[in-house]
N, C-alpha and C positions, 0 to 999 in steps of 0.2 A: 529616423522614420522606421516605423513598424513594418515587419514583414509577415503577411497574413496571406496563407496559401489561398488559391483561388477556390478550391474545394471546402474550405473552412467556412464555418457559419457562426456569426457572432449576432444575437439578438439585438434589436434596436435599442433596448433598455439597457444595455450593458456598456461599460467604457474600457476602452484598450489605450493606456498610455503610449508614450513614445519608446522606441528601441526595444519593442516586444517582438518575438518570433512566435507564430503559431503554425503548426504543420497541417498537412493535407487532411481532410475529413474530420478535424477535430470541431466540436461543437461547444459554444458558449452561451448558455441559456439565460433566462431573465435576471435582471438586476446584479450582474456581475461585475467585478473591476479587476482588470489584470495591469499591475503596477510595471514601471519601466525596468527594462533589462531583463524580464523574466523570459524563459524560453520553454515553450510547450510542444511536445511531439506530435505526432500524427495519431488520428483515431482516438483521440481523448474526448470526454464527456464531462462538462461542468454543469452541475443542476443550479437551481435558482439560489441566488443570494450567496455567492462564493467570493472570496478575495484572494488573489494570487500575488504574492511579491510585496516588495520589489525584489530583484536579483534572484528568483527562484527557478530552479531547473527541475522539469518534469518530462519523463520519457513519453513513450507512446503506449497507447491502448490503456490509458489510465482512467478509471471511473470515479468521479468525484461527485458525490450526492449532494443534497441540498445543505445550506448554511455552514459551510466549512471556510475557514480562513487557513491559508498556507503562507506562513510567514518567512520573511528572509532568514536564511540559516537552515531552511529545509530542502532535502534534495530527495527526489522521487524517481526511481527506476521504472522500467517498463511494466506493464501488466498489474499494477497495483490498485486495490479497490480500497476507497475511503467512504465508509458508511456515513448516513445522515448525522450532522451536528457533531462529528468527532473533533477533538480539540489537539492541535500541534503547537507546542510552546517554542519559545526560542532563549528565554532567559530564566536561568534557575530561581533567582531570588530577586524577582522584580520589585522595584520601588518607585513610585511616582516622582519623588524628589531626586532620584539618582539616575543620570542618563548613562545607559549601558549601550548605546547603539553600536559601538565599536566592539563589543564583547558578546555578540550573538553566538549560541552555541549551535553546532552543527548536528542535525538529525538526519539520518539516512534510512529510508524505507527501500529495503531491496526489492528486486524483482518478485512480483507476483503475490506479495503478501497482501493481507486484508485486515483492515481496521474496523471493528464493529461500531454500530451506532452508539454516539455520546461516550465512546472511550476517549481517554486522554493519554496522549504520548508526552511524557516530561523530556524536554529537550536534552541533547547531548549524548543519545544513545543510538544505536542501530537495531532495526527490526529485520530479522533475516528473511533469506528468500522463502517465499510460500508459508511464512509464519501466519498464524490466525489469532487476532486479538478479538476476544468476545466482546459483546455489547456492555459498555458501561465500565469495562476494566480501567485501571490506571497503571500504566507501564513506566518504570523508573530505572530499568536495567536493560542492557542488551539482551536481545531475544535471539535464540539459535534458530537456524533455517528449520523450516516445517513445524516449529513448536506451536503448541495450543496454549494460549495464556488466558487465564479467566480471574476474575476477583480483584478486590481493592485491599491492598495492592496485589497486582497481578502475579500470579504463581503458575509455573507449568503444569498443566493437567494431563498432558499427552503429546501425541504427534499426530499431524494432519497431512492428508494426501494433497497433489496439486488439485484435486477436484473437491477438496474440502470435506473431507471424511476422516473421522478418527481412525487411526491406525491401531489394530489390535491383533493379539495372538501370533507374535512372533515364532517362527519355527527354530530348530536348533542353530541355524546360522543367522539369527535374527532378521529374517526376511518376513515382511508383511505384505500383504496383497489389497490394493484399493479396490472395494467392492463395485465402484462405478466404471473404472477405466481397465480394471487388471493389471494396471502397472505395478510392478515390485519395487518395495523399498527396503533397504537394509540398514538396520541399527547396529553401529559399531562404537569403538571407544577412540578418542582421539585426545592426546594430553589429558587423560583421566576424565574426560567429558563425553557424554553420549552424544553422537551425531547421526542424523539421518540423511540418506542420499537416495535418489531414484536410479535404479539399475538399468531401466529401459530407455531412458531419455538422457540427452546431454543437459548437464546442468547450465543454465544461463539462456537456453534456447526456449522459445514459446511452444505451447502445444501444438502439435500437427492437427490440420483442420479436422481430421477424422474424429478427433478426440476433443474438440473445441465446442461442441454443442451437446447440452444436456437433455435428455429425452425421459429421464424418470424422477419422479419426485422424491425429496430427501426422505420423508417418511416410510416410503416404499422400501428404501435400503434397511431401514431401522427394523422393520419386521421380517 
């Protein structure tokens, strides 16, 4: 029997299979199908024509736009954004004649990352915290935290803040400031690889309420 919170909303055109968990204030809109044994957290939103599962685990405050299938093998942490018609796969070498249902590969979308419209995430990889995958990109390797990934195949083109702004002009200590939030980020090296971390917030915690509402258009920051 499914466990659907009293404050969750499921549109009458959608189907919820057995043994599904849906958290408080989550909304499942038109023509969706949540398959058995999937777990969905609180305050999520699923747009029109989405398929979830089976056995998919989704955190809280996840925004899933229209026309997205989240297949078995995919795990999504809190605060993730999935843009319209993005693609998540679960077999690297699919063939209609070869059954590989026991070989689904794990794809992990870490907290706060954004996947752009029509982007494709090839299975078996991890997209790091607050990474930003541009529209139409094809990602086939692990993505660092806060990385901006663009193109086909996707290449890292910079670093993004939690508020979705490209980080520029590091000082002598590698510190950059987000133009919207004024949060500081530091670029360092770990195991000969560059890594970015936020200096003013604890990694893994959601934004405080005072920083969780945008009041300025993106183009205004560019000027």
